[in-house]
N, CA, C and O atoms as CSV, one atom per row, in Angstrom:
chain,resi,resn,atom,element,x,y,z
A,1,MET,N,N,33.216,-22.282,105.559
A,1,MET,CA,C,33.228,-20.860,105.344
A,1,MET,C,C,32.223,-20.210,106.277
A,1,MET,O,O,31.171,-20.765,106.596
A,2,THR,N,N,32.596,-18.998,106.703
A,2,THR,CA,C,31.713,-18.291,107.616
A,2,THR,C,C,31.307,-16.965,107.001
A,2,THR,O,O,32.002,-16.412,106.149
A,3,GLU,N,N,30.206,-16.487,107.438
A,3,GLU,CA,C,29.705,-15.228,106.916
A,3,GLU,C,C,29.931,-14.157,107.976
A,3,GLU,O,O,29.568,-14.351,109.136
A,4,ASN,N,N,30.532,-13.022,107.589
A,4,ASN,CA,C,30.767,-11.983,108.586
A,4,ASN,C,C,29.602,-11.016,108.636
A,4,ASN,O,O,28.579,-11.255,107.994
A,5,LEU,N,N,29.728,-9.949,109.371
A,5,LEU,CA,C,28.617,-9.022,109.587
A,5,LEU,C,C,28.105,-8.366,108.315
A,5,LEU,O,O,26.943,-7.965,108.249
A,6,TYR,N,N,28.944,-8.253,107.319
A,6,TYR,CA,C,28.545,-7.555,106.095
A,6,TYR,C,C,27.994,-8.503,105.036
A,6,TYR,O,O,27.649,-8.074,103.935
A,7,GLY,N,N,27.912,-9.775,105.361
A,7,GLY,CA,C,27.361,-10.724,104.414
A,7,GLY,C,C,28.397,-11.322,103.491
A,7,GLY,O,O,28.050,-12.134,102.633
A,8,ASP,N,N,29.671,-10.946,103.637
A,8,ASP,CA,C,30.711,-11.509,102.798
A,8,ASP,C,C,31.108,-12.873,103.338
A,8,ASP,O,O,30.925,-13.182,104.516
A,9,VAL,N,N,31.642,-13.654,102.464
A,9,VAL,CA,C,32.099,-14.975,102.857
A,9,VAL,C,C,33.614,-14.931,102.990
A,9,VAL,O,O,34.320,-14.486,102.085
A,10,ASP,N,N,34.105,-15.405,104.143
A,10,ASP,CA,C,35.550,-15.426,104.383
A,10,ASP,C,C,36.196,-16.596,103.671
A,10,ASP,O,O,35.558,-17.606,103.375
A,11,ALA,N,N,37.467,-16.430,103.408
A,11,ALA,CA,C,38.246,-17.528,102.840
A,11,ALA,C,C,38.454,-18.573,103.917
A,11,ALA,O,O,38.384,-18.250,105.103
A,12,PRO,N,N,38.704,-19.802,103.542
A,12,PRO,CA,C,38.939,-20.844,104.544
A,12,PRO,C,C,40.136,-20.452,105.398
A,12,PRO,O,O,41.039,-19.746,104.949
A,13,ASP,N,N,40.123,-20.927,106.639
A,13,ASP,CA,C,41.193,-20.598,107.580
A,13,ASP,C,C,42.536,-21.090,107.072
A,13,ASP,O,O,42.734,-22.283,106.843
A,14,VAL,N,N,43.453,-20.150,106.900
A,14,VAL,CA,C,44.810,-20.455,106.450
A,14,VAL,C,C,45.748,-19.846,107.486
A,14,VAL,O,O,45.592,-18.679,107.845
A,15,PRO,N,N,46.706,-20.608,107.965
A,15,PRO,CA,C,47.611,-20.033,108.965
A,15,PRO,C,C,48.386,-18.852,108.370
A,15,PRO,O,O,48.806,-18.879,107.213
A,16,ASP,N,N,48.559,-17.821,109.192
A,16,ASP,CA,C,49.286,-16.626,108.747
A,16,ASP,C,C,50.768,-16.936,108.597
A,16,ASP,O,O,51.390,-17.553,109.462
A,17,ALA,N,N,51.302,-16.494,107.488
A,17,ALA,CA,C,52.741,-16.673,107.274
A,17,ALA,C,C,53.465,-15.538,108.007
A,17,ALA,O,O,52.986,-14.404,108.024
A,18,PRO,N,N,54.608,-15.842,108.608
A,18,PRO,CA,C,55.337,-14.775,109.306
A,18,PRO,C,C,55.807,-13.717,108.307
A,18,PRO,O,O,56.194,-14.019,107.178
A,19,ALA,N,N,55.758,-12.479,108.761
A,19,ALA,CA,C,56.177,-11.367,107.908
A,19,ALA,C,C,57.682,-11.450,107.686
A,19,ALA,O,O,58.426,-11.815,108.597
A,20,PRO,N,N,58.129,-11.113,106.487
A,20,PRO,CA,C,59.569,-11.158,106.246
A,20,PRO,C,C,60.281,-10.112,107.098
A,20,PRO,O,O,59.791,-8.997,107.282
A,21,LYS,N,N,61.426,-10.489,107.603
A,21,LYS,CA,C,62.185,-9.567,108.448
A,21,LYS,C,C,62.925,-8.576,107.565
A,21,LYS,O,O,63.512,-8.930,106.542
A,22,ARG,N,N,62.876,-7.325,107.997
A,22,ARG,CA,C,63.542,-6.273,107.249
A,22,ARG,C,C,64.813,-5.871,107.981
A,22,ARG,O,O,64.867,-5.827,109.210
A,23,LYS,N,N,65.812,-5.584,107.196
A,23,LYS,CA,C,67.047,-5.098,107.789
A,23,LYS,C,C,66.946,-3.588,107.913
A,23,LYS,O,O,66.538,-2.897,106.980
A,24,ARG,N,N,67.320,-3.098,109.068
A,24,ARG,CA,C,67.321,-1.659,109.271
A,24,ARG,C,C,68.672,-1.101,108.877
A,24,ARG,O,O,69.725,-1.653,109.197
A,25,LYS,N,N,68.602,-0.010,108.187
A,25,LYS,CA,C,69.850,0.646,107.838
A,25,LYS,C,C,70.298,1.439,109.054
A,25,LYS,O,O,69.582,2.322,109.526
A,26,SER,N,N,71.451,1.129,109.546
A,26,SER,CA,C,71.939,1.865,110.697
A,26,SER,C,C,72.615,3.140,110.222
A,26,SER,O,O,73.422,3.146,109.292
A,27,THR,N,N,72.256,4.203,110.892
A,27,THR,CA,C,72.885,5.469,110.546
A,27,THR,C,C,74.274,5.493,111.155
A,27,THR,O,O,74.441,5.167,112.331
A,28,PRO,N,N,75.252,5.866,110.388
A,28,PRO,CA,C,76.599,5.876,110.932
A,28,PRO,C,C,76.706,6.910,112.048
A,28,PRO,O,O,76.215,8.032,111.929
A,29,LYS,N,N,77.358,6.505,113.134
A,29,LYS,CA,C,77.556,7.406,114.260
A,29,LYS,C,C,78.531,8.488,113.863
A,29,LYS,O,O,79.642,8.213,113.409
A,30,LYS,N,N,78.102,9.717,114.039
A,30,LYS,CA,C,78.951,10.840,113.711
A,30,LYS,C,C,79.935,11.049,114.854
A,30,LYS,O,O,79.551,11.076,116.023
A,31,LYS,N,N,81.192,11.194,114.506
A,31,LYS,CA,C,82.200,11.388,115.528
A,31,LYS,C,C,82.050,12.793,116.096
A,31,LYS,O,O,82.053,13.780,115.360
A,32,ILE,N,N,81.921,12.865,117.402
A,32,ILE,CA,C,81.759,14.144,118.072
A,32,ILE,C,C,83.115,14.580,118.586
A,32,ILE,O,O,83.789,13.852,119.315
A,33,ASP,N,N,83.496,15.771,118.194
A,33,ASP,CA,C,84.790,16.312,118.586
A,33,ASP,C,C,84.609,17.136,119.857
A,33,ASP,O,O,84.408,18.348,119.785
A,34,GLY,N,N,84.678,16.496,121.005
A,34,GLY,CA,C,84.502,17.162,122.291
A,34,GLY,C,C,83.801,16.230,123.259
A,34,GLY,O,O,83.768,15.016,123.059
A,35,ASN,N,N,83.243,16.808,124.305
A,35,ASN,CA,C,82.557,16.049,125.350
A,35,ASN,C,C,81.061,16.307,125.254
A,35,ASN,O,O,80.618,17.456,125.265
A,36,LEU,N,N,80.290,15.237,125.158
A,36,LEU,CA,C,78.845,15.356,125.061
A,36,LEU,C,C,78.277,15.493,126.474
A,36,LEU,O,O,78.442,14.603,127.308
A,37,LEU,N,N,77.611,16.613,126.730
A,37,LEU,CA,C,77.065,16.904,128.055
A,37,LEU,C,C,75.584,17.233,127.953
A,37,LEU,O,O,75.122,17.759,126.941
A,38,ARG,N,N,74.846,16.919,129.011
A,38,ARG,CA,C,73.451,17.345,129.130
A,38,ARG,C,C,73.406,18.346,130.280
A,38,ARG,O,O,73.700,18.007,131.427
A,39,VAL,N,N,73.040,19.568,129.961
A,39,VAL,CA,C,72.980,20.639,130.942
A,39,VAL,C,C,71.521,20.876,131.300
A,39,VAL,O,O,70.696,21.155,130.429
A,40,GLN,N,N,71.207,20.765,132.593
A,40,GLN,CA,C,69.859,21.059,133.065
A,40,GLN,C,C,69.936,22.348,133.869
A,40,GLN,O,O,70.604,22.419,134.900
A,41,ALA,N,N,69.244,23.354,133.379
A,41,ALA,CA,C,69.282,24.656,134.030
A,41,ALA,C,C,67.964,25.374,133.838
A,41,ALA,O,O,67.370,25.343,132.761
A,42,MET,N,N,67.525,26.012,134.887
A,42,MET,CA,C,66.340,26.857,134.845
A,42,MET,C,C,65.126,26.129,134.264
A,42,MET,O,O,64.367,26.709,133.486
A,43,GLY,N,N,64.943,24.872,134.637
A,43,GLY,CA,C,63.754,24.127,134.260
A,43,GLY,C,C,63.790,23.419,132.921
A,43,GLY,O,O,62.786,22.827,132.524
A,44,SER,N,N,64.903,23.456,132.210
A,44,SER,CA,C,64.973,22.744,130.939
A,44,SER,C,C,66.334,22.078,130.804
A,44,SER,O,O,67.272,22.400,131.534
A,45,SER,N,N,66.430,21.149,129.866
A,45,SER,CA,C,67.708,20.476,129.637
A,45,SER,C,C,68.064,20.554,128.162
A,45,SER,O,O,67.191,20.610,127.296
A,46,ILE,N,N,69.357,20.555,127.896
A,46,ILE,CA,C,69.851,20.627,126.536
A,46,ILE,C,C,71.138,19.833,126.450
A,46,ILE,O,O,71.953,19.845,127.372
A,47,GLU,N,N,71.315,19.134,125.317
A,47,GLU,CA,C,72.546,18.392,125.086
A,47,GLU,C,C,73.486,19.269,124.283
A,47,GLU,O,O,73.105,19.844,123.263
A,48,ILE,N,N,74.722,19.362,124.759
A,48,ILE,CA,C,75.714,20.205,124.099
A,48,ILE,C,C,77.009,19.434,123.914
A,48,ILE,O,O,77.212,18.380,124.517
A,49,VAL,N,N,77.871,19.968,123.081
A,49,VAL,CA,C,79.223,19.438,122.905
A,49,VAL,C,C,80.162,20.475,123.503
A,49,VAL,O,O,80.210,21.621,123.057
A,50,SER,N,N,80.901,20.057,124.509
A,50,SER,CA,C,81.826,20.956,125.193
A,50,SER,C,C,83.254,20.602,124.804
A,50,SER,O,O,83.606,19.424,124.752
A,51,PRO,N,N,84.081,21.608,124.530
A,51,PRO,CA,C,85.480,21.318,124.204
A,51,PRO,C,C,86.301,20.942,125.438
A,51,PRO,O,O,87.427,20.458,125.316
A,52,ILE,N,N,85.732,21.166,126.630
A,52,ILE,CA,C,86.444,20.834,127.864
A,52,ILE,C,C,85.673,19.759,128.622
A,52,ILE,O,O,84.471,19.607,128.405
A,53,PRO,N,N,86.337,19.006,129.512
A,53,PRO,CA,C,85.651,17.960,130.280
A,53,PRO,C,C,84.561,18.537,131.189
A,53,PRO,O,O,84.543,19.731,131.488
A,54,ARG,N,N,83.660,17.661,131.615
A,54,ARG,CA,C,82.503,18.056,132.417
A,54,ARG,C,C,82.905,18.800,133.689
A,54,ARG,O,O,82.333,19.846,133.998
A,55,ASP,N,N,83.882,18.271,134.430
A,55,ASP,CA,C,84.262,18.889,135.704
A,55,ASP,C,C,84.762,20.317,135.514
A,55,ASP,O,O,84.397,21.216,136.272
A,56,LYS,N,N,85.590,20.518,134.511
A,56,LYS,CA,C,86.113,21.860,134.251
A,56,LYS,C,C,85.002,22.784,133.759
A,56,LYS,O,O,84.966,23.960,134.121
A,57,PHE,N,N,84.096,22.256,132.935
A,57,PHE,CA,C,82.957,23.036,132.441
A,57,PHE,C,C,82.128,23.533,133.622
A,57,PHE,O,O,81.768,24.709,133.677
A,58,VAL,N,N,81.823,22.638,134.571
A,58,VAL,CA,C,81.011,23.010,135.729
A,58,VAL,C,C,81.742,24.052,136.575
A,58,VAL,O,O,81.142,25.045,136.985
A,59,GLU,N,N,83.034,23.835,136.838
A,59,GLU,CA,C,83.806,24.790,137.635
A,59,GLU,C,C,83.768,26.187,137.026
A,59,GLU,O,O,83.497,27.171,137.715
A,60,GLU,N,N,84.043,26.260,135.729
A,60,GLU,CA,C,84.083,27.568,135.070
A,60,GLU,C,C,82.712,28.241,135.022
A,60,GLU,O,O,82.607,29.452,135.217
A,61,MET,N,N,81.655,27.454,134.762
A,61,MET,CA,C,80.316,28.041,134.706
A,61,MET,C,C,79.881,28.531,136.084
A,61,MET,O,O,79.337,29.629,136.208
A,62,VAL,N,N,80.116,27.726,137.118
A,62,VAL,CA,C,79.724,28.124,138.474
A,62,VAL,C,C,80.516,29.350,138.910
A,62,VAL,O,O,79.955,30.264,139.514
A,63,GLU,N,N,81.800,29.381,138.615
A,63,GLU,CA,C,82.621,30.534,138.968
A,63,GLU,C,C,82.120,31.794,138.273
A,63,GLU,O,O,82.016,32.847,138.902
A,64,THR,N,N,81.813,31.698,137.000
A,64,THR,CA,C,81.304,32.848,136.250
A,64,THR,C,C,79.963,33.312,136.799
A,64,THR,O,O,79.743,34.509,136.980
A,65,ILE,N,N,79.065,32.367,137.064
A,65,ILE,CA,C,77.741,32.722,137.590
A,65,ILE,C,C,77.878,33.378,138.957
A,65,ILE,O,O,77.190,34.358,139.241
A,66,ASN,N,N,78.760,32.851,139.812
A,66,ASN,CA,C,78.932,33.432,141.144
A,66,ASN,C,C,79.546,34.831,141.102
A,66,ASN,O,O,79.138,35.710,141.861
A,67,THR,N,N,80.519,35.038,140.227
A,67,THR,CA,C,81.166,36.353,140.178
A,67,THR,C,C,80.351,37.379,139.416
A,67,THR,O,O,80.392,38.564,139.748
A,68,GLN,N,N,79.611,36.955,138.400
A,68,GLN,CA,C,78.870,37.904,137.563
A,68,GLN,C,C,77.388,38.005,137.906
A,68,GLN,O,O,76.700,38.899,137.411
A,69,GLY,N,N,76.887,37.101,138.748
A,69,GLY,CA,C,75.446,37.045,139.032
A,69,GLY,C,C,74.851,38.346,139.541
A,69,GLY,O,O,73.715,38.678,139.202
A,70,ALA,N,N,75.599,39.088,140.350
A,70,ALA,CA,C,75.085,40.340,140.908
A,70,ALA,C,C,75.288,41.526,139.977
A,70,ALA,O,O,74.758,42.607,140.233
A,71,ASN,N,N,76.038,41.346,138.914
A,71,ASN,CA,C,76.329,42.421,137.969
A,71,ASN,C,C,75.113,42.641,137.066
A,71,ASN,O,O,74.759,41.738,136.308
A,72,PRO,N,N,74.466,43.799,137.117
A,72,PRO,CA,C,73.268,44.024,136.291
A,72,PRO,C,C,73.575,44.119,134.792
A,72,PRO,O,O,72.677,43.982,133.960
A,73,ASP,N,N,74.842,44.353,134.454
A,73,ASP,CA,C,75.216,44.441,133.037
A,73,ASP,C,C,75.488,43.071,132.409
A,73,ASP,O,O,75.608,42.967,131.188
A,74,TRP,N,N,75.586,42.038,133.216
A,74,TRP,CA,C,75.878,40.690,132.712
A,74,TRP,C,C,74.575,40.015,132.309
A,74,TRP,O,O,73.659,39.888,133.122
A,75,SER,N,N,74.493,39.586,131.068
A,75,SER,CA,C,73.242,38.998,130.568
A,75,SER,C,C,73.111,37.517,130.905
A,75,SER,O,O,72.004,37.027,131.126
A,76,GLY,N,N,74.226,36.805,130.945
A,76,GLY,CA,C,74.164,35.368,131.209
A,76,GLY,C,C,73.880,34.537,129.975
A,76,GLY,O,O,73.644,33.334,130.091
A,77,TRP,N,N,73.896,35.143,128.788
A,77,TRP,CA,C,73.639,34.412,127.547
A,77,TRP,C,C,74.893,33.692,127.093
A,77,TRP,O,O,75.978,34.272,127.047
A,78,TYR,N,N,74.730,32.409,126.756
A,78,TYR,CA,C,75.826,31.602,126.228
A,78,TYR,C,C,75.391,31.020,124.891
A,78,TYR,O,O,74.219,30.700,124.695
A,79,HIS,N,N,76.322,30.888,123.995
A,79,HIS,CA,C,76.082,30.280,122.690
A,79,HIS,C,C,76.820,28.950,122.696
A,79,HIS,O,O,78.050,28.908,122.671
A,80,LEU,N,N,76.059,27.869,122.728
A,80,LEU,CA,C,76.622,26.528,122.894
A,80,LEU,C,C,76.350,25.692,121.651
A,80,LEU,O,O,75.350,25.886,120.961
A,81,LYS,N,N,77.247,24.771,121.382
A,81,LYS,CA,C,77.142,23.907,120.203
A,81,LYS,C,C,76.399,22.622,120.570
A,81,LYS,O,O,76.719,21.965,121.561
A,82,LYS,N,N,75.408,22.278,119.756
A,82,LYS,CA,C,74.667,21.033,119.945
A,82,LYS,C,C,75.354,19.912,119.168
A,82,LYS,O,O,76.185,20.189,118.303
A,83,PRO,N,N,75.023,18.643,119.462
A,83,PRO,CA,C,75.652,17.522,118.746
A,83,PRO,C,C,75.424,17.537,117.237
A,83,PRO,O,O,76.214,16.945,116.502
A,84,ASP,N,N,74.378,18.189,116.757
A,84,ASP,CA,C,74.121,18.246,115.317
A,84,ASP,C,C,74.789,19.462,114.666
A,84,ASP,O,O,74.410,19.864,113.565
A,85,ASP,N,N,75.771,20.041,115.338
A,85,ASP,CA,C,76.572,21.180,114.877
A,85,ASP,C,C,75.791,22.490,114.786
A,85,ASP,O,O,76.292,23.459,114.217
A,86,LYS,N,N,74.606,22.537,115.322
A,86,LYS,CA,C,73.859,23.786,115.379
A,86,LYS,C,C,74.251,24.530,116.660
A,86,LYS,O,O,74.672,23.917,117.641
A,87,ILE,N,N,74.111,25.826,116.636
A,87,ILE,CA,C,74.418,26.647,117.800
A,87,ILE,C,C,73.110,27.043,118.469
A,87,ILE,O,O,72.172,27.486,117.807
A,88,VAL,N,N,73.056,26.881,119.782
A,88,VAL,CA,C,71.883,27.260,120.549
A,88,VAL,C,C,72.300,28.332,121.548
A,88,VAL,O,O,73.371,28.252,122.149
A,89,SER,N,N,71.459,29.317,121.716
A,89,SER,CA,C,71.708,30.376,122.692
A,89,SER,C,C,70.819,30.127,123.897
A,89,SER,O,O,69.611,29.934,123.760
A,90,ILE,N,N,71.421,30.131,125.075
A,90,ILE,CA,C,70.681,29.862,126.299
A,90,ILE,C,C,71.159,30.821,127.380
A,90,ILE,O,O,72.349,31.119,127.483
A,91,ARG,N,N,70.236,31.288,128.163
A,91,ARG,CA,C,70.583,32.195,129.253
A,91,ARG,C,C,70.772,31.366,130.516
A,91,ARG,O,O,69.822,30.790,131.046
A,92,LEU,N,N,72.001,31.316,130.984
A,92,LEU,CA,C,72.334,30.546,132.174
A,92,LEU,C,C,72.704,31.488,133.306
A,92,LEU,O,O,73.762,32.116,133.293
A,93,ARG,N,N,71.821,31.575,134.277
A,93,ARG,CA,C,72.141,32.337,135.480
A,93,ARG,C,C,72.214,31.396,136.665
A,93,ARG,O,O,72.547,31.803,137.778
A,94,SER,N,N,71.902,30.141,136.417
A,94,SER,CA,C,72.071,29.069,137.416
A,94,SER,C,C,72.126,27.751,136.671
A,94,SER,O,O,71.572,27.617,135.580
A,95,ILE,N,N,72.799,26.778,137.269
A,95,ILE,CA,C,72.904,25.443,136.678
A,95,ILE,C,C,72.402,24.441,137.713
A,95,ILE,O,O,72.796,24.498,138.877
A,96,ASP,N,N,71.541,23.530,137.295
A,96,ASP,CA,C,71.027,22.506,138.201
A,96,ASP,C,C,71.889,21.243,138.144
A,96,ASP,O,O,72.411,20.801,139.167
A,97,VAL,N,N,72.036,20.666,136.954
A,97,VAL,CA,C,72.755,19.395,136.789
A,97,VAL,C,C,73.508,19.424,135.475
A,97,VAL,O,O,73.021,19.959,134.479
A,98,VAL,N,N,74.704,18.843,135.478
A,98,VAL,CA,C,75.463,18.635,134.229
A,98,VAL,C,C,75.841,17.167,134.208
A,98,VAL,O,O,76.590,16.698,135.065
A,99,GLU,N,N,75.319,16.438,133.221
A,99,GLU,CA,C,75.593,15.007,133.071
A,99,GLU,C,C,76.509,14.771,131.884
A,99,GLU,O,O,76.424,15.465,130.871
A,100,GLU,N,N,77.379,13.791,132.021
A,100,GLU,CA,C,78.219,13.397,130.903
A,100,GLU,C,C,77.539,12.243,130.190
A,100,GLU,O,O,77.158,11.259,130.824
A,101,LEU,N,N,77.386,12.351,128.898
A,101,LEU,CA,C,76.702,11.306,128.109
A,101,LEU,C,C,77.689,10.419,127.402
A,101,LEU,O,O,77.291,9.492,126.697
C-alpha cells in the first residue's frame, strides 16, 4: 500500500475492468422530400431543402439575381425551407456556392 499526498492509503493495485459498452440509440433518418442543398452566399452558408434539383435551382437564382439586381424595388429576400421543416428568410443578392448534400 502506498500513501498519497493527502495521507490516505490507496487500495492494492487492481487491474481496471473495461467499461461496459453502451448501445447508442440511432435516431431514425427523417425522409426529406426534395433536394438537400447547402447554399453559400454573402459570407454565410445554410442548408435548405429545394423542391427542384441543384442545377435548376442555381440557374433560376442566378437568372433572377441578374435580371432584378439593378432594380431598387427588389429586396432579394427569399423564404427557404430547412431540413428540420423550419422556414428561414435570407437575403440573396449574390450566390457563391451551391452544394448538393
